[in-house]
N, C-alpha and C positions, 0 to 999 in steps of 0.2 A: 403523842409524838412530842419529843423534846427538840427544841431548837435553840441555837446559840450563835452569837456573832463570833466569827473567827477571822484570822488574818494569816495570809501566807506570803512569803517572799518568792516571787517568780521572776526570773531573769532580771533581778535587781529592782523590781517593782513590788510594792506592797499592795496586795489584792485583798480586799475585804469581801467576805461572803457569809451567808447564813447557812449553817449546817443543820440538817434535820436528821434525827435518829429516832428509830422506833424504841419505845419503852421495852426494856428487857422483861420477859415473862418469867415468873418464878414457878418452876415445876416441882420444887422441893428437892430432896436429896435421895429419896428412896428409889432404887433402880435407875439412878441417873449417873452416867459415866462421862468423864471429860477426857478428851484426847488432844494431843498437840498437833496432829496432822492426819491426813487421810490414810497413810500407811498404818498408823497405830489402830485406826478403826478397822481396817481390813484384817489385820492380825487378830484383833479381838474377836471379830465376827467369824473368822475362819475356825474358831474353836467349837462352833455350833453347827448343827446340820438341821435342815428342814424347818427353819424358822422363817416367819414373815418379817421382813426388814423393810423399813421405810427410809429412803434417802430424800432429804430436802436440800441437798447440796447443789442442785441444778444440773443443766445439761453438760456443762464443761467437765464435770467429774464422771460422766457416764462410762467412759472407756476404762478408767481405773476401777470403777465399781463392779465391773464384770467379774472380778475375782471373787466378790461376795456372791454374785448370782450363781456361780458354779456350785455352791453348797447350800444356798438358801433361796427362798422365794423373795426376790427383791422387787419392791415397788419404788418408783421414782416419781417425785413431785417436781415438775419442771414448768417453765413458762408455756402458755398455750400459743406458741408461735410455730409457724410451719417449719422453720429451721430446727428448732429444738425437738419437735416431734419426729421430724425426718431423721435427725441425727440418732435419736433413740432407736427408731425402727431399723436403721442401717446397722446399728451395733447389735441387733438381735433382740431388743426388748419387745416383748409382746404387748399389744394394745391394752390387754387386761392389767398390765403392770405399770402403765403410764398414767399418771394423774397430772393432767395439764390444767394448772390453775395459777392465777396471779394473786399474790398477797397484797396487803398484809393480812395475816391470819390471826384470829383471836385464839386464846387458849381453848375456848369451847370448840372452835372449828378444828383445831389440831387434835383434840381428844376425840371428836366425832370421826375424824379420818382414821385414827388409831383403832377405834372400835370397829368401824365399818370394814376395814381391811384385815382385821384380826392380827394386828401387828404385835409381834412378840417382843 
């Protein structure tokens, strides 16, 4: 985890704080795609059918992600809170497609999830 001292000007007052950021994991470039927004992801994935897809975007993106679920088998990794799981179920996600876990996640854990759920 990286941390650094930062400063912000809020309502005319300088506020000092320590910012913590997770170290970015390098997964290489093979079969790695970058997108500017969720709509680009949905367009990209709509080109495929019957693929296992994993979303780690959280419960706030579940409604938009339903467009992916219509053509593919979508798994969602969300926080293990009652509200997140209830939201997923109310939107029609099956329990078998809900992975309720809290990070941070190591590269090894992410790879294990991809293999376990046969993510394409």
